[in-house]
C-alpha positions as CSV (number, residue, x, y, z in Angstrom):
1,X,2.9,4.8,-20.9
2,X,3.4,4.2,-17.2
3,X,0.9,2.6,-15.2
4,X,1.4,2.0,-11.3
5,X,-0.9,-0.3,-9.5
6,X,-1.4,-0.6,-5.9
7,X,2.3,0.3,-4.9
8,X,3.5,-0.4,-1.1
9,X,6.6,0.4,0.0
10,X,8.0,0.3,3.6
11,X,11.2,2.0,5.4
12,X,12.0,-0.4,8.6
13,X,8.8,-0.5,10.3
14,X,7.1,2.5,8.7
15,X,4.8,1.9,5.6
16,X,5.9,5.1,3.5
17,X,3.6,4.1,0.5
18,X,0.2,2.6,0.7
19,X,-1.3,1.5,-2.6
20,X,-0.3,4.4,-5.0
21,X,-1.8,3.8,-8.3
22,X,-1.3,6.5,-10.9
23,X,-1.1,6.4,-14.9
24,X,1.4,9.0,-16.9
25,X,0.4,9.0,-21.1
26,X,2.6,9.9,-23.8
27,X,2.2,13.7,-24.8
28,X,1.1,14.4,-21.4
29,X,2.1,15.8,-17.9
30,X,0.9,14.5,-14.5
31,X,2.1,16.5,-11.7
32,X,2.5,15.1,-8.3
33,X,1.8,17.1,-5.4
34,X,2.0,17.0,-1.8
35,X,3.4,18.5,1.3
36,X,7.3,17.3,2.3
37,X,7.5,14.2,4.1
38,X,4.3,12.6,2.5
39,X,6.1,10.6,0.0
40,X,6.8,12.0,-3.3
41,X,10.4,11.4,-3.8
42,X,10.0,7.6,-2.5
43,X,7.5,7.0,-5.0
44,X,9.6,8.4,-7.8
45,X,12.8,6.4,-6.4
46,X,10.6,3.2,-6.6
47,X,9.5,4.0,-10.1
48,X,13.3,4.2,-11.0
49,X,14.5,1.1,-8.8
50,X,16.2,3.1,-6.6
51,X,14.2,1.8,-3.5
52,X,12.6,-1.9,-3.6
53,X,8.4,-2.0,-4.2
54,X,7.5,-4.2,-1.5
55,X,3.9,-4.9,-3.0
56,X,2.3,-3.6,-6.6
57,X,3.3,-3.4,-10.1
58,X,5.5,-0.7,-12.4
59,X,4.6,-1.3,-16.3
60,X,5.9,0.9,-19.0
61,X,4.2,0.3,-22.2
62,X,2.9,-3.0,-20.9
63,X,6.1,-4.1,-20.0
64,X,6.2,-5.4,-15.9
65,X,9.3,-3.5,-14.6
66,X,8.9,-3.8,-11.3
67,X,12.1,-6.0,-10.5
68,X,14.3,-4.0,-13.0
69,X,17.4,-2.4,-11.9
70,X,17.7,1.7,-12.2
71,X,19.7,1.0,-15.6
72,X,17.7,-1.4,-16.8
73,X,14.9,1.0,-16.6
74,X,16.8,3.8,-17.9
75,X,17.7,1.6,-21.2
76,X,13.6,0.8,-21.2
77,X,13.4,4.3,-21.9
78,X,12.8,6.1,-18.3
79,X,15.1,9.2,-17.4
80,X,15.1,10.7,-14.1
81,X,16.4,14.4,-13.1
82,X,16.3,13.8,-9.1
83,X,15.9,16.4,-6.5
84,X,19.1,18.2,-6.0
85,X,20.0,17.5,-9.3
86,X,23.0,15.1,-9.1
87,X,25.4,16.1,-11.9
88,X,28.7,15.2,-11.6
89,X,30.6,18.5,-10.1
90,X,34.2,17.5,-11.5
91,X,33.0,16.5,-14.8
92,X,32.7,19.7,-17.5
93,X,29.3,20.3,-18.9
94,X,30.2,18.5,-21.9
95,X,31.2,15.1,-20.2
96,X,27.8,15.4,-18.0
97,X,26.0,15.5,-21.3
98,X,27.8,12.5,-22.7
99,X,26.6,10.5,-19.5
100,X,23.1,11.2,-20.8
101,X,23.9,9.0,-23.8
102,X,25.4,6.0,-21.6
103,X,22.1,4.0,-22.9
104,X,22.7,5.0,-26.6
105,X,25.3,2.8,-28.3
106,X,27.2,4.1,-31.2
107,X,26.5,7.7,-30.7
108,X,29.5,9.9,-30.8
109,X,30.0,13.3,-28.9
110,X,29.4,14.9,-31.9
111,X,25.7,14.2,-31.6
112,X,25.4,16.4,-28.6
113,X,24.0,19.0,-30.6
114,X,20.6,20.0,-32.1
115,X,17.9,20.2,-29.8
116,X,19.3,20.2,-26.4
117,X,21.0,23.3,-27.1
118,X,17.9,24.8,-28.9
119,X,16.0,24.1,-25.1
120,X,19.3,25.4,-23.4
121,X,21.3,27.6,-25.4
122,X,23.2,28.4,-22.4
123,X,24.9,25.3,-22.2
124,X,26.8,25.3,-25.4
125,X,28.4,28.4,-24.1
126,X,29.8,26.6,-20.9
127,X,30.7,23.0,-22.8
128,X,34.3,23.2,-20.8
129,X,33.1,24.5,-17.6
130,X,33.0,22.2,-14.8
131,X,29.3,20.9,-13.6
132,X,30.3,22.4,-10.1
133,X,31.0,25.9,-11.2
134,X,27.4,26.4,-12.7
135,X,24.7,28.6,-10.6
136,X,21.9,26.0,-9.4
137,X,19.6,27.0,-12.4
138,X,22.2,26.2,-14.8
139,X,23.0,23.1,-12.9
140,X,19.4,22.1,-13.2
141,X,19.4,22.8,-16.8
142,X,22.1,20.8,-17.1
143,X,20.1,17.7,-15.3
144,X,17.3,18.0,-17.6
145,X,19.4,18.2,-20.8
146,X,21.5,15.2,-19.7
147,X,18.1,13.2,-19.1
148,X,16.7,14.2,-22.4
149,X,20.1,13.1,-24.4
150,X,18.9,9.4,-23.3
151,X,16.0,9.9,-25.8
152,X,13.5,8.9,-23.1
153,X,9.9,8.0,-23.5
154,X,9.3,8.7,-20.3
155,X,10.7,11.7,-18.1
156,X,10.7,12.1,-14.4
157,X,11.5,15.5,-12.9
158,X,11.9,15.7,-9.1
159,X,11.4,19.3,-7.7
160,X,12.8,21.2,-10.8
161,X,12.2,24.7,-9.1
162,X,13.5,24.0,-6.1
163,X,16.0,26.8,-5.0
164,X,15.9,28.3,-8.6
165,X,16.0,32.0,-9.6
166,X,12.4,33.1,-11.5
167,X,13.9,33.7,-14.8
168,X,15.4,30.0,-15.0
169,X,11.9,28.7,-13.9
170,X,10.5,30.2,-16.8
171,X,13.2,28.6,-18.9
172,X,12.4,25.1,-17.3
173,X,8.7,25.8,-17.8
174,X,9.3,26.8,-21.4
175,X,11.2,23.5,-22.0
176,X,8.2,21.3,-20.6
177,X,5.7,22.9,-22.6
178,X,7.8,22.2,-25.7
179,X,7.9,18.6,-24.7
180,X,4.7,18.3,-24.2
181,X,3.9,19.8,-27.4
182,X,6.2,17.4,-29.2
183,X,3.9,14.6,-28.1
184,X,6.2,11.8,-28.1
185,X,7.3,11.8,-24.1
186,X,5.3,11.1,-21.1
187,X,6.1,13.7,-18.1
188,X,5.9,12.8,-14.3
189,X,6.5,16.3,-12.7
190,X,6.5,16.5,-8.6
191,X,6.6,20.0,-7.4
192,X,5.8,22.1,-4.5
193,X,5.0,25.4,-6.5
194,X,1.4,25.2,-7.1
195,X,0.9,27.9,-9.9
196,X,4.2,26.1,-11.7
197,X,2.5,22.8,-11.3
198,X,-1.1,24.1,-12.3
199,X,0.3,25.6,-15.6
200,X,1.8,22.4,-17.0
201,X,-0.3,19.8,-15.7
202,X,-2.8,17.7,-17.9
203,X,-3.7,15.5,-15.0
204,X,-2.4,15.6,-11.2
205,X,-2.3,13.3,-8.1
206,X,-2.0,14.5,-4.9
207,X,-0.5,12.1,-1.9
208,X,-0.7,12.5,1.7
209,X,0.9,10.6,4.3
210,X,1.5,8.0,1.9
211,X,-1.7,7.6,-0.2
212,X,-3.3,9.2,-3.0
213,X,-6.2,11.7,-1.9
214,X,-7.3,13.6,-4.6
215,X,-6.7,13.1,-8.6
216,X,-8.1,14.4,-11.6
217,X,-7.8,16.9,-14.8
218,X,-5.9,20.3,-14.8
219,X,-9.5,22.2,-14.4
220,X,-10.0,20.0,-11.0
221,X,-6.5,21.3,-9.5
222,X,-8.4,24.7,-8.2
223,X,-10.6,22.8,-5.5
224,X,-10.4,23.3,-2.1
225,X,-9.7,19.7,-1.4
226,X,-6.6,19.9,-3.2
227,X,-5.6,23.0,-1.9
228,X,-6.3,21.6,1.6
229,X,-3.6,18.7,1.4
230,X,-0.9,21.6,-0.1
231,X,-1.4,24.5,2.7
232,X,1.5,24.3,5.2
């Protein structure tokens, strides 16, 4: 579904990503691991077109999207839940959800129902509350729900457990499992919490200093080489 080949990116004179390659398949979860500051969020922003790619390619379902703008990538089937959630604090929960439907022409507000409320029932109870009044965990659920309403083929999640209480982490894990089981969406999960990532991963990639230093299947995540690159 998503193919990244030899991606390079620079920040001024700093070479932030060095020949990164990875692939995300439909119905699978690829976890992106690494310490803080190794280039994980930079990579995700490059995949969404928020940051430019200096060299290399990004392909979605056989289509080269390397030069597309962020809204064009969203329209092509990529949804992005950024680190920090970035919901619209002054808009209501319902209005935030409507923003997630911006790429779906002809859809009415009444279409916000069904699966998204089954996945996140708390949101149905808070439709008229402002996003900024929600707890951090509720905002994270809102951010994921908003992304799913775009009906993406690929969803990118950047540190979804950061600053979230354990009970909501379990809810987010449950939702990601259900999306995998559904089988029609690819998931790229960037995560610091190793146990959370391991529980969901089909495959993994480890970054260090902007390079891929380890990759493999779920069964290989426990190896000492992987843990060495994650230890503080």
